VEXDREN-2710 file (C-alpha; in Angstrom, 1 decimal):
% VEXDREN-2710
k/r/px/py/pz
1/MET/-27.8/-9.3/-4.2
2/ALA/-28.0/-12.0/-1.5
3/LEU/-25.9/-15.1/-1.6
4/PRO/-25.1/-16.2/-5.2
5/ALA/-27.7/-18.4/-6.9
6/ASN/-26.7/-21.9/-7.8
7/GLY/-25.1/-22.0/-11.3
8/ALA/-24.4/-18.3/-11.5
9/ALA/-21.3/-17.1/-13.4
10/TRP/-18.4/-16.2/-11.2
11/PRO/-17.3/-13.6/-10.6
12/PRO/-20.6/-11.8/-11.4
13/PRO/-20.5/-10.3/-14.9
14/GLN/-21.2/-6.7/-13.8
15/TRP/-18.0/-6.8/-11.7
16/SER/-15.8/-8.2/-14.5
17/PRO/-14.6/-4.7/-15.7
18/ILE/-13.7/-3.6/-12.2
19/TYR/-11.9/-6.9/-11.4
20/ALA/-10.0/-6.6/-14.7
21/ASP/-8.7/-3.1/-13.7
22/MET/-7.7/-4.5/-10.3
23/ARG/-5.9/-7.3/-12.0
24/VAL/-3.7/-4.9/-13.9
25/ASN/-3.1/-2.7/-10.8
26/ASP/-2.3/-5.8/-8.8
27/ALA/0.4/-6.9/-11.3
28/TRP/2.2/-3.5/-11.1
29/TYR/1.8/-3.4/-7.3
30/SER/3.3/-6.9/-6.9
31/GLY/6.5/-6.0/-8.7
32/ASP/6.5/-9.5/-10.3
33/ARG/7.8/-9.5/-13.8
34/ARG/6.2/-12.8/-14.6
35/ARG/2.8/-11.5/-13.5
36/LEU/3.2/-8.4/-15.6
37/ALA/4.1/-10.4/-18.7
38/ARG/1.1/-12.7/-18.0
39/VAL/-1.4/-9.9/-17.5
40/TYR/-0.3/-8.0/-20.6
41/GLY/0.3/-11.1/-22.7
42/HIS/-2.7/-13.3/-22.2
43/HIS/-5.8/-11.3/-21.4
44/GLU/-8.1/-10.2/-24.2
45/GLU/-9.0/-6.9/-22.5
46/HIS/-5.3/-5.9/-22.9
47/ARG/-4.9/-6.7/-26.6
48/ALA/-4.0/-3.1/-27.4
49/GLU/-1.3/-3.0/-24.8
50/ARG/0.1/-6.2/-26.1
51/ARG/1.0/-4.4/-29.3
52/ARG/3.1/-1.8/-27.6
53/GLY/5.0/-1.3/-24.4
54/LEU/7.8/-3.3/-22.8
55/TRP/5.6/-5.9/-21.0
56/GLY/3.3/-6.5/-24.0
57/ARG/6.0/-7.7/-26.3
58/ARG/6.5/-11.4/-27.1
59/GLN/9.9/-12.6/-26.2
60/ALA/11.8/-15.0/-28.4
61/HIS/12.2/-18.3/-26.6
62/THR/15.8/-19.0/-27.4
63/PRO/17.3/-21.8/-25.3
64/GLY/19.7/-20.4/-22.7
65/ARG/18.6/-16.7/-23.3
66/ARG/17.6/-14.7/-20.3
67/ASP/14.7/-12.2/-20.2
68/ARG/16.6/-8.9/-20.1
69/ARG/13.6/-6.7/-19.3
70/LEU/14.1/-4.9/-16.0
71/HIS/11.2/-3.9/-13.6
72/ILE/11.5/-0.9/-11.3
73/PRO/8.9/-1.2/-8.5
74/LEU/7.7/2.4/-8.5
75/ALA/4.1/1.3/-8.2
76/GLY/4.9/-0.4/-4.8
77/ASP/6.7/2.8/-3.7
78/ILE/3.7/4.9/-4.5
79/ALA/1.4/2.6/-2.5
80/GLN/3.8/2.5/0.5
81/THR/4.2/6.3/0.4
82/SER/0.4/6.7/0.6
83/ALA/0.2/4.4/3.6
84/ASP/3.1/6.1/5.4
85/LEU/1.6/9.6/4.9
86/LEU/-1.6/8.4/6.5
87/PHE/-0.7/6.0/9.3
88/ALA/3.0/6.2/10.0
89/ASP/1.8/8.1/13.0
90/MET/-1.3/6.6/14.5
91/PRO/-4.3/9.0/14.3
92/ALA/-5.7/10.1/17.7
93/ILE/-8.8/7.9/18.3
94/THR/-10.5/9.3/21.4
95/VAL/-13.8/9.0/23.4
96/ALA/-15.1/11.1/26.3
97/ASP/-15.8/8.4/28.9
98/THR/-12.7/7.4/30.8
99/THR/-13.7/3.7/31.2
100/THR/-14.5/3.4/27.5
101/ARG/-11.3/5.2/26.6
102/ALA/-9.2/2.8/28.6
103/ARG/-10.8/-0.3/27.0
104/LEU/-10.6/1.3/23.5
105/GLU/-6.9/1.9/24.0
106/ASN/-6.4/-1.7/25.0
107/LEU/-8.3/-2.9/21.9
108/LEU/-6.3/-0.7/19.6
109/ASP/-3.0/-1.7/21.2
110/GLU/-3.5/-5.5/21.6
111/GLY/-5.2/-5.7/18.2
112/ARG/-2.3/-3.9/16.5
113/VAL/-4.7/-1.7/14.7
114/GLN/-2.0/0.7/13.4
115/GLN/-0.3/-2.2/11.5
116/THR/-3.7/-3.3/10.1
117/LEU/-4.4/0.3/8.9
118/LEU/-1.0/0.6/7.3
119/GLN/-1.6/-2.6/5.4
120/ALA/-5.1/-1.6/4.4
121/ALA/-4.0/1.9/3.2
122/GLU/-1.2/0.5/1.0
123/GLU/-3.6/-2.0/-0.6
124/ALA/-6.2/0.7/-1.0
125/ALA/-3.8/2.9/-2.9
126/ALA/-2.9/0.2/-5.3
127/LEU/-6.3/-1.5/-5.8
128/SER/-8.6/1.5/-5.6
129/GLY/-10.0/0.8/-2.1
130/VAL/-10.1/-1.7/0.7
131/PHE/-12.6/-3.3/3.1
132/LEU/-12.3/-3.2/6.9
133/ARG/-14.0/-6.1/8.8
134/VAL/-14.6/-6.7/12.5
135/THR/-14.5/-10.4/13.4
136/TRP/-13.8/-12.5/16.4
137/ASP/-12.6/-16.0/17.3
138/LYS/-13.1/-16.9/21.0
139/THR/-10.7/-19.9/20.7
140/LEU/-8.0/-17.5/19.6
141/THR/-8.4/-14.3/21.7
142/GLN/-10.9/-12.8/24.0
143/ARG/-11.5/-9.6/22.0
144/PRO/-12.8/-8.5/18.6
145/MET/-10.3/-8.1/15.8
146/LEU/-10.0/-5.5/13.0
147/THR/-8.9/-7.1/9.7
148/ALA/-8.3/-5.8/6.1
149/MET/-10.2/-7.6/3.3
150/GLN/-9.1/-7.5/-0.3
151/PRO/-11.3/-5.6/-2.8
152/ASP/-10.9/-8.2/-5.5
153/ASN/-12.3/-10.8/-3.2
154/ALA/-15.5/-8.9/-2.3
155/ILE/-18.8/-8.2/-4.0
156/PRO/-20.4/-5.2/-2.2
157/GLU/-23.9/-3.8/-2.3
158/PHE/-24.2/0.0/-2.1
159/ALA/-27.2/2.2/-1.6
160/PHE/-26.7/5.9/-2.1
161/ALA/-22.9/5.3/-2.1
162/MET/-23.2/3.7/1.3
163/LEU/-22.3/0.1/2.0
164/ARG/-25.4/-2.0/2.8
165/ALA/-24.0/-5.5/2.6
166/VAL/-20.9/-7.3/1.2
167/ASN/-20.0/-10.9/0.2
168/PHE/-16.4/-11.8/1.0
169/TRP/-15.2/-14.8/-0.9
170/ARG/-12.1/-17.0/-1.2
171/GLU/-11.1/-20.1/-3.0
172/LEU/-10.3/-23.0/-0.6
173/SER/-7.4/-25.4/-0.7
174/GLY/-7.8/-28.4/-3.0
175/SER/-9.6/-26.4/-5.7
176/THR/-9.0/-27.2/-9.4
177/PRO/-10.5/-25.6/-12.5
178/ALA/-12.9/-28.5/-12.7
179/GLN/-13.8/-28.5/-9.0
180/THR/-13.5/-25.1/-7.2
181/TRP/-14.5/-24.7/-3.6
182/ARG/-15.5/-21.2/-2.5
183/HIS/-16.3/-19.9/0.9
184/ILE/-18.6/-16.9/1.0
185/GLU/-19.0/-14.8/4.1
186/ARG/-21.9/-12.3/3.8
187/HIS/-22.0/-9.3/6.2
188/GLU/-25.4/-7.6/6.6
189/SER/-27.1/-5.7/9.4
190/GLY/-27.3/-7.9/12.5
191/ARG/-25.8/-11.1/11.1
192/ILE/-23.0/-12.8/9.2
193/VAL/-24.0/-15.6/6.8
194/GLU/-21.5/-18.5/6.1
195/ALA/-21.9/-20.5/2.9
196/LEU/-19.9/-23.0/0.9
197/TYR/-20.1/-23.6/-2.8
198/GLU/-18.8/-26.3/-5.1
199/GLY/-18.3/-25.2/-8.7
200/THR/-15.8/-24.6/-11.4
201/ALA/-13.3/-21.8/-12.3
202/ASP/-16.0/-19.6/-13.9
203/ASN/-19.2/-20.9/-12.2
204/ILE/-20.3/-20.7/-8.6
205/GLY/-21.8/-24.1/-8.8
206/ARG/-24.1/-25.3/-6.1
207/ARG/-24.3/-24.5/-2.4
208/VAL/-23.3/-27.4/-0.1
209/PRO/-23.1/-27.9/3.7
210/LEU/-20.2/-26.3/5.5
211/THR/-19.0/-29.7/6.6
212/GLU/-18.1/-30.7/3.0
213/HIS/-14.7/-28.9/3.3
214/PRO/-12.3/-29.1/6.2
215/GLU/-11.6/-25.4/6.2
216/THR/-15.3/-24.4/6.7
217/ALA/-16.3/-27.3/8.9
218/PRO/-15.2/-25.5/12.2
219/LEU/-17.6/-22.7/11.4
220/VAL/-20.6/-24.9/12.1
221/ALA/-19.9/-24.6/15.9
222/ALA/-20.0/-20.8/15.7
223/LEU/-23.4/-20.6/14.0
224/SER/-26.1/-19.1/16.2
225/PRO/-28.6/-21.7/17.4
226/ASP/-31.4/-19.2/17.4
227/GLY/-30.7/-18.0/13.8
228/ASP/-31.6/-19.6/10.5
229/GLY/-29.0/-22.3/10.7
230/ASP/-26.4/-20.7/8.5
231/SER/-25.8/-17.3/10.3
232/ILE/-23.9/-15.8/13.1
233/LEU/-26.0/-13.2/14.9
234/THR/-23.8/-10.2/15.8
235/GLY/-26.2/-8.8/18.4
236/ILE/-25.8/-5.3/17.0
237/THR/-27.5/-3.4/14.1
238/ASP/-24.3/-1.8/12.7
239/LEU/-22.7/-3.6/9.7
240/THR/-19.5/-5.4/10.7
241/ALA/-17.7/-4.3/7.5
242/ALA/-16.9/-1.0/5.9
243/TYR/-15.5/0.1/2.5
244/VAL/-12.8/2.8/2.3
245/PRO/-12.3/4.2/-1.2
246/ASN/-8.8/5.3/-2.0
247/MET/-10.0/8.3/-3.9
248/LEU/-13.2/9.4/-5.7
249/PRO/-14.5/9.8/-8.4
250/ASN/-13.5/6.7/-10.3
251/ARG/-12.6/8.1/-13.7
252/LEU/-12.9/4.8/-15.5
253/HIS/-16.3/4.0/-14.0
254/ARG/-18.1/7.3/-13.5
255/GLY/-20.8/7.2/-10.9
256/SER/-19.5/4.1/-9.3
257/PRO/-18.8/4.2/-5.5
258/VAL/-15.7/2.1/-6.1
259/GLY/-12.6/4.1/-5.5
260/ARG/-9.8/5.2/-7.9
261/SER/-6.4/3.6/-7.7
262/ASP/-3.3/5.8/-7.4
263/TYR/-2.1/4.1/-10.6
264/SER/-5.0/5.4/-12.7
265/GLY/-3.7/6.8/-15.9
266/ILE/0.0/6.1/-15.2
267/HIS/0.4/2.5/-16.4
268/ASP/2.2/3.8/-19.5
269/LEU/4.6/5.8/-17.3
270/PHE/5.4/2.6/-15.3
271/ASP/6.1/0.8/-18.6
272/SER/8.2/3.7/-19.9
273/LEU/10.3/3.7/-16.7
274/ASP/11.0/0.0/-17.1
275/GLU/11.9/0.6/-20.7
276/THR/14.4/3.3/-19.7
277/TRP/16.1/1.2/-17.1
278/THR/16.1/-1.8/-19.5
279/SER/17.9/0.3/-22.1
280/TRP/20.3/1.7/-19.5
281/MET/21.3/-1.8/-18.4
282/ARG/21.6/-2.8/-22.1
283/ASP/24.1/0.0/-22.6
284/ILE/26.1/-1.4/-19.7
285/ARG/26.1/-4.9/-21.1
286/LEU/27.1/-3.7/-24.5
287/ALA/29.8/-1.4/-23.1
288/ARG/31.8/-4.3/-21.6
289/ALA/35.4/-4.3/-22.9
290/ARG/35.7/-7.0/-25.5
291/LEU/38.8/-8.2/-27.4
292/ILE/38.7/-9.1/-31.0
293/VAL/41.7/-11.3/-31.8
294/PRO/42.8/-13.2/-35.0
295/ASP/42.6/-16.9/-35.3
296/GLY/46.3/-17.3/-34.7
297/TYR/45.9/-16.0/-31.1
298/LEU/43.5/-18.8/-30.2
299/ARG/44.7/-21.9/-28.5
300/ASP/43.4/-25.2/-29.7
301/GLN/41.6/-27.0/-26.8
302/GLY/41.7/-30.5/-28.5
303/PRO/39.5/-32.4/-30.9
304/GLY/35.9/-31.3/-30.6
305/MET/36.7/-28.7/-27.9
306/GLY/37.2/-25.7/-30.1
307/ALA/39.7/-22.9/-29.4
308/ALA/40.0/-20.2/-26.7
309/PHE/42.0/-17.0/-26.1
310/ASP/44.0/-16.8/-22.9
311/GLU/44.0/-13.2/-21.8
312/ASP/46.7/-13.9/-19.1
313/ARG/49.3/-15.3/-21.5
314/GLU/52.3/-13.0/-21.7
315/VAL/54.4/-14.5/-24.6
316/TRP/53.1/-15.2/-28.1
317/GLN/55.0/-16.6/-31.1
318/THR/55.3/-14.6/-34.3
319/LEU/52.3/-15.0/-36.7
320/LYS/53.0/-16.0/-40.3
321/MET/51.3/-13.2/-42.1
322/PRO/52.3/-10.3/-44.3
323/PRO/53.9/-7.3/-42.5
324/ASN/51.0/-5.0/-43.4
325/ALA/48.2/-7.3/-42.3
326/GLU/46.0/-6.2/-39.5
327/GLY/46.6/-9.0/-37.1
328/GLY/46.7/-7.3/-33.8
329/ILE/44.3/-7.3/-30.9
330/THR/41.4/-4.9/-31.2
331/LEU/39.6/-3.5/-28.1
332/SER/35.8/-2.9/-28.5
333/GLN/34.1/-0.8/-25.9
334/PHE/31.0/1.5/-26.3
335/LEU/30.0/4.5/-24.3
336/ILE/27.3/4.3/-21.6
337/ARG/24.6/7.1/-21.9
338/VAL/24.3/7.6/-18.2
339/ASP/23.1/11.2/-18.1
340/GLU/20.5/10.7/-20.8
341/HIS/19.0/7.6/-19.1
342/ARG/19.1/9.2/-15.6
343/ALA/17.3/12.4/-16.8
344/THR/14.7/10.3/-18.6
345/ALA/14.1/8.1/-15.6
346/GLU/13.8/11.1/-13.2
347/ALA/11.4/12.9/-15.5
348/THR/9.2/9.8/-15.8
349/ILE/9.2/9.4/-12.0
350/ARG/8.3/13.0/-11.4
351/GLN/5.4/12.9/-13.9
352/ALA/4.1/9.6/-12.4
353/ALA/4.3/11.0/-8.9
354/GLN/2.5/14.2/-9.9
355/THR/-0.3/12.3/-11.7
356/ALA/-0.7/10.0/-8.6
357/GLY/-1.0/13.1/-6.4
358/TYR/2.4/13.3/-4.7
359/SER/5.4/15.6/-4.7
360/ALA/8.6/14.3/-6.3
361/THR/10.4/14.9/-3.0
362/SER/8.3/12.2/-1.4
363/PHE/10.3/9.8/-3.6
364/GLY/13.7/11.2/-2.9
365/LEU/13.9/13.6/-5.9
366/ALA/15.1/17.0/-4.8
367/ASP/14.4/20.1/-6.9
368/ASP/18.0/21.3/-6.7
369/GLY/20.9/21.6/-4.2
370/ALA/20.1/25.2/-3.1
371/ALA/19.1/26.0/0.5
372/GLN/15.4/26.5/0.9
373/THR/13.3/28.4/3.4
374/ALA/10.5/26.7/5.4
375/THR/7.9/28.3/3.2
376/GLU/9.6/26.9/0.1
377/VAL/9.8/23.4/1.7
378/ASP/6.1/23.5/2.6
379/ALA/5.2/24.6/-1.0
380/ARG/7.4/21.8/-2.4
381/ASP/5.6/19.2/-0.3
382/ARG/2.2/20.7/-0.7
383/ARG/0.9/18.3/-3.3
384/SER/1.6/15.2/-1.1
385/ASP/0.0/17.0/1.9
386/MET/-3.1/17.8/0.0
387/THR/-3.5/14.2/-1.2
388/ARG/-3.0/13.0/2.4
389/LYS/-5.7/15.3/3.7
390/LYS/-8.2/14.2/1.0
391/LYS/-7.5/10.5/1.8
392/ALA/-7.7/11.1/5.5
393/GLY/-11.3/12.4/5.0
394/TYR/-12.3/9.0/3.6
395/TRP/-10.5/7.1/6.3
396/ARG/-11.7/9.2/9.3
397/TYR/-15.4/8.2/9.1
398/GLU/-14.8/4.5/8.5
399/VAL/-12.1/4.1/11.2
400/ALA/-14.5/5.8/13.6
401/GLY/-17.3/3.4/12.6
402/MET/-15.2/0.2/12.8
403/THR/-13.7/1.1/16.2
404/HIS/-17.3/1.8/17.4
405/VAL/-18.3/-1.7/16.1
406/MET/-15.4/-3.2/17.9
407/GLN/-16.6/-1.8/21.2
408/GLN/-20.2/-3.1/20.6
409/ILE/-18.9/-6.6/19.7
410/ASP/-16.7/-6.4/22.8
411/VAL/-19.7/-5.8/25.0
412/VAL/-22.2/-8.1/23.3
413/GLN/-20.0/-11.1/22.5
414/PHE/-17.3/-10.9/25.3
415/GLY/-19.4/-9.5/28.2
416/GLN/-17.3/-6.4/28.8
417/ARG/-19.1/-3.8/30.9
418/TYR/-18.8/-0.3/29.5
419/THR/-20.8/2.0/27.3
420/PRO/-19.6/1.9/23.6
421/GLU/-19.1/5.3/22.2
422/ARG/-18.4/6.4/18.6
423/PRO/-14.9/8.0/18.8
424/THR/-13.5/11.0/17.1
425/VAL/-10.5/10.4/14.8
426/GLU/-8.0/13.1/14.2
427/PHE/-5.1/12.8/11.8
428/GLY/-1.9/14.6/12.6
429/SER/-0.3/17.2/10.3
430/GLY/1.9/14.6/8.6
431/VAL/4.9/16.9/8.9
432/VAL/7.7/16.2/11.4
433/GLU/9.1/19.5/12.6
434/SER/12.8/19.5/13.5
435/GLU/13.9/20.4/17.1
436/GLN/15.7/23.4/15.7
437/SER/12.6/24.7/13.9
438/LYS/10.6/24.2/17.1
439/ALA/13.1/26.1/19.2
440/THR/13.3/29.0/16.7
441/THR/9.5/29.3/16.6
442/LEU/9.2/29.3/20.4
443/ASP/12.0/31.8/20.8
444/LEU/10.4/34.3/18.4
445/LEU/7.0/33.9/20.1
446/ASN/8.5/34.3/23.5
447/ARG/10.3/37.5/22.5
448/ALA/7.1/38.9/21.2
449/GLY/5.4/38.1/24.5
450/ALA/2.7/36.2/22.6
451/VAL/2.9/32.8/24.1
452/SER/2.5/31.3/27.6
453/THR/4.7/28.7/29.2
454/ALA/1.9/26.1/29.0
455/THR/1.5/26.7/25.2
456/LYS/5.3/26.4/24.7
457/VAL/5.3/23.0/26.5
458/LYS/2.3/21.8/24.5
459/HIS/4.0/22.8/21.3
460/LEU/7.2/21.0/22.3
461/HIS/5.4/17.9/23.5
462/PRO/2.1/17.6/21.7
463/GLU/1.8/13.9/22.8
464/TRP/1.6/14.8/26.5
465/ASP/-1.7/15.0/28.4
466/ASP/-2.8/18.0/30.5
467/SER/-1.4/16.6/33.8
468/ALA/2.0/16.1/32.3
469/VAL/1.9/19.6/30.8
470/GLU/0.9/21.1/34.1
471/ALA/3.7/19.3/35.9
472/GLU/6.3/20.5/33.4
473/VAL/5.0/24.1/33.6
474/ALA/5.3/24.0/37.4
475/ALA/8.9/22.7/37.2
476/ILE/9.9/25.4/34.7
477/LEU/8.4/28.2/36.8
478/THR/10.0/26.9/39.9
479/GLU/13.5/26.6/38.3
480/THR/13.3/30.1/36.7
481/GLY/11.9/31.7/39.9
482/GLN/8.8/32.9/38.2
483/ALA/6.7/30.9/40.6
484/THR/8.0/33.0/43.6
485/PRO/5.5/35.7/44.7
486/ASP/6.6/39.3/44.4
487/PRO/8.1/40.3/47.8
488/VAL/7.2/44.0/47.4
489/GLY/3.6/43.3/46.8
490/THR/1.2/46.0/45.6
491/PHE/1.2/49.6/46.7
492/PRO/-2.1/51.5/47.3
493/MET/-2.7/54.2/44.8
END
């Protein structure tokens, strides 16, 4: 599809089921109890969930009564864990040419690309995927910028599972259900189209000039004079946007190029975890020590003020009651089922983590307190590592493509002089080896005579370049005397 036709339904009907799934995932990701209650309580597509589960129940609106339901943000923890596994350490993005490499490093550092990728990866894990966009604003900075675009504000066009074009849209300030302003930014090969629509909450309405709204009026100055009057010519053939699916296939929409959320199939587990913690907290509230006292122990507060019991009073007068009457103070206090609730909560978290593709240890749940070998630790964390490697495969290609686009825009739009080169992107192992483990490994290899000094230095300092490694090797050989030539020399046979 090109730009939306005047009077079209919005969002497009074919995207309504996907947007509905994203709306539910977004509610869990947000950690907002009100949003969860609103999603499960008011939308027709969740009528079945409304009849069951903690957040689908209707709460009695009693004046002064608090909503006692408790929400545990496990969904946010899963999304953050996914992002940390991928981009807590910046992947190596390298090119062969030295001039291009220096400029690329500058673009990545000044553009805070690692922070952008961390944000994008977390949102992709929650919402099934994310878009990366290369844009620029010469009044703000003299370099291209990499930004993350939300999947529920995008209408993409795919061909053979490859992104051909995409419409990014947003509602502008001052919008109401009766008059909704939408800005649409369409990315296609060679150009970016800017459009403004005036419609309603569920209809795109009609296209109007960009000058009709103050937020889009400045875009007029950026339009290319040699274009069609509503486009910005990029000067390159590559698309200035890319889609990164979180994971494929999408089990709810088979055959769709739209990714699968980490939350797919575990909404009920999220709800059960909240139910468990809500019950746990209810036990604590009910287990508060309460005193049941006869009326004679209450002190009159005056006309219309009722009566109250003073728990600090030390002397009471004798009550006028038969000797065998039960007129004493009764203590009421219930037990708290701590172990049962904790075990249920941990089992729920383990199952949710496993279904999402992670090891329970990634969420602070240890298997037991026994010491474990390195092999056992690797096996324990293997599920998270496998998920990280699979996701890295989706990210590697698109990160390389977008950093290549950044270089091309840098040359065409900002006049930089170097040759753009598609970089190689290599993700690390994702495992931080302790210094003790490194020392043990190197010591065993050295005893076996199976490792050189240069290899040992590289293993200890993988972030060093070749010149730094060579300098360290030379210093080690000099200090140990291995660099000194043999004074005896060689004898003739």
